[in-house]
LOBA-565249 format. One record per residue (C-alpha): residue in one letter; x, y, z. Coordinates in steps of 0.5 Angstrom, whole numbers, plus 500, padded with zeros to 3 digits. Each point is the difference from the previous one (the first is absolute). Example, Ala and Ser with C-alpha at 12.3 -4.5 7.8 and 13.67 -1.06 7.14 Angstrom:
<sites>
a525491516 s502507498 
</sites>
This chain:
<sites>
m575780199 s497504494 v494505502 t494502496 y496506500 d493500498 f496506499 k494497497 g494505501 q505506502 a500506496 a507504499 l501507498 a507502497 s501507498 g505502496 a499493497 s502501492 s507499501 g505500506 m499497507 g493501499 l499495494 v504495504 v496501506 a493499495 r504494497 a501497507 f493500502 a497498494 k505494500 v497498507 r493501498 a498507502 a495504496 v505506498 a498507498 l505503497 a501508500 c504505498 r499507495 s501497493 e494496498 a505497494 d505498505 l495497504 h497496494 r506497499 a501498507 v493497500 d501496494 e506497502 i498497507 t493498497 a504496495 a503496505 g494499504 g499505504 r493504502 t501508499 i497507499 n503506498 v499507504 v503506497 c501505505 d506504504 s502497506 a504506503 l493503502 g500504506 a506504504 t501495505 r500492500 n494500504 c496504495 r503495494 r498494504 h493503501 a499502493 l502494497 t495496505 a495505498 q502498492 f500493501 g496498505 l493501496 g499495495 l507496500 r497494503 d495500494 r505501494 l504495504 g495494501 i501501508 g494497504 r495506503 g503499507 w507503498 r502507502 v506504500 r503499507 r507502500 v504504495 l508502499 i503493501 m507503498 r501508502 r502504495 d507502502 a501492499 l499500493 p502505494 r495506499 h493499498 q501493501 t496497506 l496493502 e493500502 v495494502 a493500500 a499494506 g496498505 r493496500 g494503504 g503501507 a506497499 p505501506 m506505499 g505494502 r497497494 i501506495 k508501504 t501493498 i498501492 v504507500 a506496503 v500494495 a499505494 c506504502 v504493500 v497498493 a502507497 g507499503 a500493497 c498502494 l505505499 a505495502 t498496494 e499506495 a508502502 s502492499 a496500493 q504507498 q506497502 r499494496 a498504494 v507503500 s502494496 a495502494 g503507499 l499507503 a494504498 y499508501 d493502503 a497506502 q505502506 t506498496 q499502493 g503507498 p506504501 v499502508 p495495503 i499502507 p505496505 p496495504 s501503507 e496507497 r494497496 a496500506 l501508501 q494504499 a501504493 v497506496 v502501493 a501507498 s497504495 p504504495 w499507501 f505504496 k504498494 a507504501 s503498494 e498496494 e507497500 g503495505 h503506504 v503498507 l496504506 e502501507 g500503506 a493502501 i498505506 f494505501 d502508501 h496504505 n495502495 g498493498 d504499494 l503494498 l508501498 f504494498 c506499495 d500498493 v507496501 t501499492 a499507498 h504503506 r494504503 v496502506 l492500498 r494503504 l493497499 t494504503 p494497502 d497502494 k505496496 r504506497 l507498499 s506505500 t508499501 v502503507 v508499498 a504497495 l507497502 e506501495 g505495499 a500492501 l497501507 a493498500 p495502506 g497494504 g498502507 l496506503 a499503507 f498507502 a504503505 r497504506 d501507497 g496497494 r506499495 l500494496 f506495500 i501495495 a505494500 a503499493 l504494497 d504498494 i500493501 p505498494 n505504503 d499499508 r499507502 g494504503 a498507503 i495503505 f497507497 a496505503 a495504496 n494505502 p493497499 d500503493 g506497498 s505506501 g506501503 l503493499 r506498504 a504494503 i499498507 i505494499 p504501494 p502494495 a507501503 a498497507 g499493497 f493498502 m495497495 p494503503 n493497498 d495502505 l499505506 v495502506 f501505505 d499500507 a497505505 r506503502 g502502493 g505495498 f499494495 y501493499 f503498493 t501493497 d507499496 f499495494 k507498500 g502492500 t497494498 a497494503 t507497501 e503506502 p496504504 k503507500 g494505501 g496502506 v495505503 y503506502 y498506505 v501507498 a499505505 p496507500 d507504499 l500496493 s507498500 t501495506 i499493497 k500494504 p499493499 v494496503 m499493496 p507499496 h501494496 l494499496 a499498493 m497505496 a496504505 n494502497 g494503504 v500503506 a494502505 l498503507 s494498504 a496506502 d503501506 g507500498 k502494504 t500494495 l505501494 w499495494 a504498494 t500495494 e506497497 f499499493 g506495499 r498495505 n492501501 l500502507 l496505504 h503503506 r497503506 v504504505 e498503507 l503507501 a503502506 g503506497 a500503493 a506496498 t500495506 i496493499 a497498507 p503494504 i497494497 g496505495 s503497493 a497494496 i498498493 a493500501 y498496493 q504497494 f496500493 v500495495 g501502493 p502507497 a501505504 p498505506 d501507497 s497506503 m496501507 r494504503 t497499507 d493502502 a497503506 d498493503 g508498500 n499496494 v506500495 y498499492 v506497496 a500501492 m502493497 y504502494 g500495495 q493497503 g495505498 r497500508 v501504506 m501496507 v497503506 l503498507 n498502507 r504503505 n504494502 g501498492 i495495500 p496499493 i493503500 g498502493 q502501493 v498505494 l501496494 l500504493 p496498494 g503496495 r506497504 e497493499 r502501493 g507503501 h498508499 n500505505 l506497504 l505505501 t496503507 t505505503 s497504505 m493503503 a497506504 i495499505 d495506500 p501504507 a493501501 s497494497 n502492499 d501501493 v506498497 y503501493 v505495498 v505503494 d502494495 s503498493 d498495495 g507500498 d500498493 g493497500 g497505497 q495503505 g505506502 a501503507 t493500504 v498503507 f495495503 h495501506 a498496506 k497501507 v504497505 f500499508 s501507502 k502507498 g508502499 v506503503 p502507497 r507499498 
</sites>
């Protein structure tokens, strides 16, 4: 037995309707004879969607708006009611007795970002039971249309695959992360006209931004008024990559010689003088990054190993700076390391296996019972350095993707910072970032490699202020 729904005389409003599920829902209501209003922020995209539906015999109008109005769902609901309740019936040719009675059939958390479904329904004093029936049927129609669309897409496979806006380019956002809220960073300072690799961004106590020019083997200081200077230069094959300040004010530097599988950790005075080895190359580690705890000891990552031979890990150096204990062994190219503001949660990334580790600490080098977990597995290349903010969120630089992922204190993705040009293959070598401890300003260090746009520090606003390193 087949069921046919008829929405003749009803008006449906689909927001985010120029593409994706919003367009699917608009098509669904047009097919069952509803008068459909399509809304989104791009007028050009809306015209294309309206032309498509009207060409198939549907009745539509296009309304340009931002459906993400208001700070809450209720604000958004009332804003949309006010925007579309007046004049909607005249433009769609609905009888004068119609008025908006119920909105938000599909809640926002059931759909991708900026896509909701609304309906203008109810004639005169129509009872709420009738409205609820319309709401329920509308959801069924939308679901049925989604199934039809999915089936059509499967049938289209035989005709050949084609790139679209979500799949073209070298590093498309993975499907599971496309709905995350995102901000596009702005260029703030050009560190080099050449594609030097930058790393290890942190703030000092004066508000200056320090970071490493890995290619030139230098640690740089950038003042708020954008004056750049060299703090220290390393001689030989070791290149600086990770930075952190000790409680006594000294700058600690993790340095690597990747081709020769060796590394070291140095300490210097804030002005770069007095450089000496804390963990020498002879110790056999490949230190990539480091972070101090409140005791005066520090954690560092050992970048050794491969995806199939996990020989690296996370180690703790006691405040005496001589005792070294393993905390998380058997990692594949352990890279970023960070502590929560309260020092109870340790985070680490595995560059070689695309993993984010979250560890609850019972002691400086002791994992709490049931306290170790892989909080997230990334898609594509590759988790690099990380930072935490005052709210407990963790920020992971995605090397090779030109973006920074933000996850909450439980390792659940909640946002991302995108670098301009990434969709065209530029600014993909994102390695590190620093969040200002006095504000929610993040500064991302990045290289365009051989793409011609040099090495740049980008700026964006994020969830909270940073945690000092």
